[in-house]
N, C-alpha and C positions, 0 to 999 in steps of 0.2 A: 366780429373777430377783430382783435386789436391790430393796429397798424404795424407795430413792432413786436417781435417775439422776445419775451423776457424770461430766460431760464430760471432766474431766482424766484419769480412768482409761480412758475409752473412746476418745477421738479419736486419740491417737497410735497406739494398737494397731490400730485399724481402718484408719488410713491405711497403715500398714506392710503390712497384709493385702492391700490393693489394689495397692500399689506393687510388693511382692515377687511378687505373682501375675501381674504384667505386664498388668493389665486396662486400663491407659491406652494401651497400644501396639496400634494397629490390626492389626499382624501377628499378635498373639496373640488377637485377637477372632475368634469363629467367623465363617464365611462368611455374609455378610448379603445378603439379596435386595433390600433397600431402596436400595442404592447407597452412595455415600460422603458424608460430611459432614466438612468441614475448616475450621479457623480458625487464624489465627496470633495470638498474644498481642501486644498493643502492647508492644514490648520496653522494660522499665523501664531507666533508667540504672544502670550498675554502681555509681554513687555513691549510689543511692537506698535508701530503706527504705520499708516499706509505709505509705501514707497513706490517708485515707478514700476518695479518688477511685480509687486503685488497688484498694482492697478492693471497692467497689461494682462496678467494671468486671469484676473477677475473678469475683465471684459471678454476674454476668449471663452471662459466658461459660461458667462451669461449669454453670449451669442448662441452657444450650443443649447443651453437650457430653454431659452425663449423660442428658438426655432423648432426644437423638438416638441415643445408644449403645443405650438401652433400646428405642427404636423400630425398631431393626434396621439402622441405618446403620453402615457401617464408619467409625469416627469417629477423626479426628486433630485434636488441639488442640496446636499446636506452640509451645513456649515459647522464651525466650531473653532476652538482654540487649543493650543498646546501649552502645558504647564511650564515647559522650557526650564528644566531644573537649574542649570548653572546660571543662565541669563537672569532668571527671576531672583534667585538667591543673591546674585551680585547687586541687582537694583535695590532690593530691600536692605542689604547690608550698607549700601551707600546712604540710604535714607537714615538708617540707625546711626551711622557715623556722624551725620549732621546733628543728631540729638545726643551726641557723646555716649552712645550705647554700642554694644557689640552683641552678636548672636550668642557668643559664649557667656556673656554676662546675663543674658536673658534665659539661657537654657533652651534645649530643643523644643519643648512643648510650647513655650511662650513665643519663640521665634516663629514656629509654624503658624501660630495664631496671627502674628504680624503679617506673614505672607498672605494668608487668606484674606485679611482685612485689606491689604494692598490690592489683591486681585479683585475684590468686590468693588473697590473704588476706581481702579484703572484698567482692569483686565479686558473689558469689552469695548474699549475705545475704538479699536481697529474695526470691529464689527459694525459700529455706527458709521465709520468712514466708508465701509463697503456699501452700505445702504445709500449713501450720498452718490456713489458711483452708479447706482442702479441695480446692484446685485439682487437677483430674484431667488435667493435662497429660502428654503423653508425654515424660518427662524424658530418655529415651534419645536423643531427637532435638534436645535443647536446642542452640541456636546462639548465637554471639556475633558481632557485626558486624566483629570483627577476626580471626575464624577464617581459616585459610589459604584454604579454599574460598570463603568469602564475599569475601575480598580479591580473588580472581580475578574474581568477579562484578562488583565495583565497577570494577575495571580494564577489564573488557569493556564495561561500560556507558559509561564515559568515552570509550574509543576508538571506540565506535559513534557517539556524538554528534559527536566530533571529525571523523570521516571524512565525516559529512554536512554539515560546515561549521557546526554549531550551537554548538560551543564555540569561543570566541575570547578573545583577550587585549586589554585596552584600559585606558587610564587614564580613570577616571571618579570622580565623587564617591561615596564609599561611607560606610556607617556604620562608625565606628572606635571600638573600646573601648580607652581609654588604659590601663586596668588589665590586660586580657587580651592587649593588643597584637595585635589581629586585627580583620579586617573582620567585619561581621555582616550578615545579610540583613534586610530590612524586618520580616520576621516574627519575628525574634529580639529585637525591641525591646519594652520595656514602657514605657508613658507614665505618668508620675506628675505629679500636679498640684503646682505649686510657686508660691509668691508671689515675684514679681519686680517689676521696674520697666519702664516704657515711656518711653524717652527721645526727646524731639522735638529733632532736631539740625538746625541751619541749614547748608545747603551753598551757599556763595556762587556766584553766576553768574559765568562767566569774563568776560563783556562788562562787567559792573559788579559789583564786589565789595560794593557797598552793597545789592545786591539778592540775594535768596537763595530757595531752595526748601527746605521743611522736610520731613524724612523722620522716620518713627518706627521705633524698633528696640528689641528686648529684648537685643540682642547688640552693644553699641557697640564692643567690642574687634575684631569682625570687619570694621569699616569700613576698617581699615587695608589690607584686601585688596579693597576695592570696585573695580568696573570700570565702573559706570554707575549712573544713576538711571533708574527705569522708572515710567511712568504708563500707565493704561488708555487706549486710543485713544478711548474714549467719554466720558472725563472732560473736561468742558468747562472746568474750572478751570485746566487747564494747557496748553491747546491752543497758546497763544502761545509756550510754552517748548520745544515739540517741535523737535528738531534743534539746540538750543543746547547749550552745555557748562557744566559746573560744576567748581569747584575742590574737590578732596577735602581736607577739613580735616585738619590734623596731618601730612599727607603732601605736599600741594601739587600732586598729579597732576591733569591735566585729564581729565574723563570726559564722555561724551555723555549726553544725556537721550533715552531711547528709549521707544517705545510697545509694550506687550505685553498681550494679553488675560489673561495669567496674574495680572496685578496685581489685587488686591482693592481696589476703590474705597472700600470701607467701613472698611478697616483703617487706623488712624492718620490720616494726612493724605491718604491715597490715592496718595502718592508713595513708592516703594520703593527702598531702597538695594540694589544688585545685587552680591552677592559670590559669583561662580560657584564658587569653591573650597570654600565652607563652607555651602552650602544647596542642597538638591536642586532646588527650584523655580528658584533663581538659576542653577543649572547648566544647566537647560533653556533659560533665557533667554540664557545665555551662548553656547550652541550656536546658537540662532536668530540672534543679532545679532553672532556672531563676536567675542565679548569676550575679553579677556585672562583667564587663569586664574592668579590670584595667591594662593598659599597662604601664610598668615601664622601658622598653627598647626602644630606638628609632631606626630609620632605619640605623644609623651609628654604632650601637652596643655600645651605651653609655646609662647610666641611665638618664631618662628624668624627666620632672617636676612633674610627679605623684609619684616619689619616695621621701622620706624624704630629706630635703635640704642637709644634710651631704653626701648624696650619689649621688646627681645630677651631671651629667657631667663625672662621673667616667666610665672608660672602664669596661666591664663585669668582666674581671679577677680582676681588682682593687676592684670593688664593692663586689665581692665574698669574697675576703680576709678581707675587712673591716667589712662586715656583720658577718663573722665567729668570728672575734676579738671582736666585740660588744656583740655578743651572749655569748661568753665565759666570758666576763667581768660581764655579768648578771647571770652567772651560768645556762644558758639555753641549753647548749650542754651536752647531757648525755654521748655520746661517738662518736668516729670517727673510721670508718673502711676503709681500702683500698678497692677500687672497680674498676673493669675493665668493661667499658661499651662502647657501640657503639655510636660514635658521628657522626651526619650528616654533610657531607661536600658538598660544591658546586662541581658539576661534571666538571666544567671548571677551576675554579681558586683555588680549594682545601681549600677555607676559611670555617670556621665553620658556619653552617647555623643556623639562629635564627628563632624561631616561633613568628610571630608578627601579631596582627590584622591589616588588610589592606582592603581597598575597591578595589575589583578586579572583573574581568569578568570571568564567569564560563559557561561551557557547560554541560548541564544535560546529564548524562551518562546512565540512566536506560534503555531507549528504545534502544539506540545505542549498549549498551553492550549485550542486548538480541539478536539482529540480528547478531552481530558478533559471538556470541557463537553458535547460530543455524547453521551458515554456516559450522562450523567444526563438530558439533554434527550430522548433517545430511549428512556428508561426501562430501559436495560440495568442501571443501578445505581440503587437506590432508597434514599432517606434515611428514617430513622424516628427522631423525628417528621419529617414531610415538609418542615416549614418550614426545616430546616437546608440544604436544597438551594439556597436562595437565597443564603445566605452563601458557599457553595462557588462558585456560578456568578458571583456579583458579583466575587469576587476574580479568577477566571480571565479575566473580561472586561477587567479593569483592571490586570493584572499586568505588571510590568517584567521585563526579562531578569534571570535569577537569578545573583547573585554567588556562585559555588560555591567560591572559594578562601579559605583561612584561614591566618593567619600564626602557627600554633601548631605544636607538635611531635608531639602525640599524635593520630594519625589515619591515614587512607590518603593517602600521598604521591601527588601528581599524577604520572601516567606521562608526564611531559614532560622532555625532556633538552635542555640548552642547550649551545651552543658557548661555551667559556670565554673565547674571544677576542672574541666578539661576542654579547652576551646577547640581541640581537634575533633571533637565528637559533636555531631549536629544532625538534624533531620530537616527535611523540607515538608512543610505542612501548611494548610490553609488557616489553622487555628493553633494557638499556643497550647501545648500539652498541659494537663492539670498538674503533672509532676514530671520530674526529669526521667527520661527513658534510659539513662545511662548510669547515673549514680544514685538515683532515688532519694537524693537529699536536697538538691537545689531546685530553685525555680528556673526553668530554662529561659534564656534571654534571646530576644529576636535580634537578628543582625542589624547593626546600625547603618550599613550601606544601603544606598538606594540604587534602583536600576537606571541605566543610561536612558535618557529621554527618548532616544530613537527606538529603544526596545518597546516602549508603549505606543509610540506613533506608528510603528510597523504593523500594528493591529487595526489601524484607523478605518479602513474600508469596511470591515465587518464588525468590529467592536462598537462602532457608532450605531450600528443597526441592531444591537442587542446581544451579539454573541458573547458568551457561549450558550445563552438560551436560544431556543428555536423560535424566535419571535416572528410575528407576522411581517414586520419590516424586513427582517433578514431573508425570509422565504420569498418575499415579493421583489426586493430591490437588490439582492446580492446574487451573483457578482455584479459589480457596477460596470458601466460601459466604457467610460473614458476617464483618463487622468491627465490633467494638464499641469505641468510643473517646470521648474528651472533645471538647467543642466548640472548645477553644482550639487544637487541632491539626488542624482541618478543612483549613486551607490549608497549614500547615507540613508535614503528613504525608499526609493522605488524598488530596488533589488530586495530590500528587507521586507517590504510589503508583499512582494511576489512569493518569496519562500514561506512567509508567515501564513498567507492565505492558503497556499497549497498544502502545507504541513498540518495546519490547525483546523481548516474547514474543508479541505479537499478540492477547492476551487481556485482558479486564477482570480485575483481581485478586480481585474479590469482587462479589457481586450485591446485597447488602444492607448498609447502614451504619447501625448503631445509635449514636445520639448520646445518651449517658446524661446525666442531670442533674448539675450541679456541686454537690458537697456543701459547704454553708456552715454556719456556726453557727446556733443557734436564734435569735440576735439579728440574723441577716442579714449577719454579717461573714465575710470570707474566712478560711478555715482556714489558719493559719500557725504553725509551731512557734516561729519566731523572735519572733512577736508574742504568743505565749502563747495563741493561739486554736485551736490544732490539737488534734485528738483522735487518739490512737494506737490503731489497730485491734488491735494486739497486747495492749494493756491491756484492751480490751473482751473479747477472746478469753480472756485469763487470768481475768477476773472472771465472765464469763457463759458461756463456751464458744463454739466456732466456729459451731455451728448457730444459737444465739440471736443472734449477731452478724450472721450471714447473713440471718436472718429480719428483724431490725430494719432492715437496709439495704434489702432488697427491698420490704418493706412500704411504705417511704417513696418508692420509686423510680418516681414517676409521670412523666408526659410534660412536667411543668413544667420551666422552664429551670434553676431552682435547687432544691435539696433542703435545707430547713432541718433539720439533723440533731438528733434528740432521743434521748437514751439510754432514754427511757421505752419506745420500741418494741422495744428490745433486751431490756429487762426483760420485756416482753410475750412476746417470743420464748422466753425462759427458762421462763416460766409455761406456754407452749404445749408445750414439750418435756416438761415435767413431766406435763401432761395426757395427752400421747401415751403416755408411759411408764406412767402409772397405768392407762390404758385397756388397754394391752397386758398388764399384770399381771393385771387382772381376767379378760381373755379366756383367758390361760394357766391361771389357777386353775380356770376353769370347764370348759375342754375336757380338762384332765388329760393322760393319756398317749395320747389318740386321735390317730392320724395322719390328715392330710388330704392330698388330691391338690392339687398346685400348679395354681392357676387354675381349679379345678373350681367352676363356678357352682352354688350350691345351689338347690333348689326351695323357694319360699316356702310355709310352712304357715299363716301368719297374715297379716292385713292389715298388721301392723307390719313383718313380714319383707319383704313386697312393697314397702312404702313406702320402706324404707331401701335396697333394691336399686335401685329406680327413682331415688331421690335420688342414689345413687352414680353411676349411669350419666349423669345430668344433670351432676353435678359434673365427671366425667371428660371429658365432651364439651366443656363450657365451658372447662375447663383447657386442653385441646388447642387450642381456638380462640384463647384468650388467648396461648398460647405462639407460635402461628403469627403473631400480630399483634405479637409482642415486647412484650406487656403483662405483664411478669413480676409486677408488683405485683398486678394483678387476678387472675392465675392463682393466686398464693399466697393471696389473700384468699378466692377461691372454695373452695380445699381447706380452708383454716382454718375457714371458717364451716360447711362440710359436716361436718368431723370433730368440731369442738367442739359445735356446736349440734344437728346432726341425729343423728350417730352416738353421741356421748357423752351429751349431755343427754336425748335422746329414746330412741334405740333400746336403748342399754345398760340404761337403766332399765326398758324394756319387757321386755328379755331376762331381767333378774333375776326379774321376775314370772313369765314363761313357764317358766323353769327351776325356780322355786320351786313353781309350781302344777302343772307337768307335767314331772317329771324323766325320764319314760320316753322311749323311743326315738321315739315318734310325734311329739312336739313337741320334746323335749329335744335329740335329735341334730340335726335341721334347724336349730334355733336356734343351736347351737354352730357349725354349718356356715356360717350367715349371719355370725356374729360373726367367725370366722376369715377368711372370704372378704372381708368389707368391710375388716377390719384389714389383711390382706395387700395388697390393692389400693390402700388408702389410703397405705400405706407406699411403694408404687411411685410414686404421684403425688407424695408428699412427698420422695422421695429426691433429686431434683435441687436442691431447696431446702434440705433438712435431711439431708444425706447420712450423717452419723455416727450419729445416733440411729436413723434408719430402718434402716441396715445392722445395727446392734447388735441391735435388736429382731428383725429378720428372721431372724438367725442362731439365735435362741432358739425360734423357732416350729416345731412338729412338722409339717413338710411333707415329703412324699416328693419325691424327685428335685430337691432344693433346690440352687440355685447361690448365688453371692453376688448380693445385690440389685443391685449395680452393673451386672450383665449380664443380669438377668432381663428378661422381655418387658414392655413398657409395657402398661397395661390397655387392652383392646380395647373 
């Protein structure tokens, strides 16, 4: 046994031993009486590389997979990647830009070829990084959300919802990214605080232009599309104005003054300009009061033909400046105040999102939200920590219909076919009809929209197992058991998987949801490569080894909301690995060539022998309890303190005395038996946490009928 432990020499070799031996594949695992255990990995984007959140979540799942495998469960941990529509299209478009090309210049078919080529070259990088971390996924079952079989699942789900009347097409105000040129759901927005202004604008009354009502707005350029002024019905200040009309400045259009409880009396003056085309709340008021929908901003973020000619073609920022200047010239700005507000940004490209009326496809959420909420309320699905269930339930109780269509090219095209002579006529079908079903003259054309990426990833726990076909994998491994993920996708992904599983397959997709802490910097800042605050897990693995990196992550993974990451705990992990290695070297030196039976518990000859055997049983029992509670940090700390302080610091020192003072068979042989027994079983407890060093040491031990540690029995 080498004097120093070298993770760089060990980790790659050990991982190949596991992978080439097929030990991650449940088909190659021995028949297990404990039943099955299955998980799906939250599929990373094909554009992604490993970050600290991925690393923490991967280690948590690997601990579960390895411990369950050793406990006798037929274990499947299924990996894969997500096609990540907007993100991947952005990456490929940036690549084309460097080559002086555009997707429009290539055309849709050639552009999709470019994306597939990019995916082939770069799309699996993150899976290779997961292997370096030690992830024991069954790579033979790896899936991609654009696989042929997966595409069939997506199409089947869409047609199921459509047949029930839950998918419909409607013009509504949607979140629109002017950079990505597509709609976004509410959950795909990130709000950033920005300094702006609050302008107080005078709207003259129609009966007397010398009288006016003042409205406050942060978006004066959208006033060109105003349809009304609204006040709260309980606001006594404006009761005499209800039912009157105002003249819209710069446009000259008469508009009504309406009352609506959506108006916040405390904001600005308590009087609200209503622009149904460019604000979600205003859209709702527009529907209530049957107001005109006047869009003055186009999909590229410029003022359109519905705006007065002097503003047409201006960028939003330019139009805002000119509108303010023109209002000031007319004496219609009462005052301006500095104002800090939350501005919606695209979660992929960080562009400011506009609210625009657009004809889109929606999924009705009322019934789906109910069944997803009931699954948690009735205890069929449990969150760990429990507090995250409230976030889940609150969103489901207040959710709107889901805008599922996107105006990009990379993704699952909607199985909708239009009559080319009348675009209001269409059918939903798995195949293009041979002739038009409406005019009998044209060739029907498939919708150019693709589905929201989250629509396809919502099917992940069962589509990866072969659904809608009743495959052997689906029957054996679905529902899955545990999902481990981050808090920021509880609503984006977890809730949608729950209602998708219940509606489409009749089963909850998993019974336990672990929400791990978010990894932030030691100073409490968000980790970001672009901001220079990110930490690359691959750098840590290169510097300290995968086991030490895993140790440092799990040690800090408490039930707190945020995990302030410190490299010191990874250094502590490296020191612990060295401690384990040195303890194993001592034991091997002492026992010599003597062969021991696997899992044979020795009889204690001394009080010290009995104490360490009892201490091990206590540690093993507590470790089991903590794993059952998904308290991985406490499980690791339990093993750590037992091994370092009780086995190394106390018993090994006592064993040295026993072997020195009584080297004969009466005491010496039992002492060696206790040493090897405690070491072997400690390695078993450590294996889910520190798989590489535990496997390497185990293979060096003189034990009869020895298998690889990855499939040895968990300590009883």
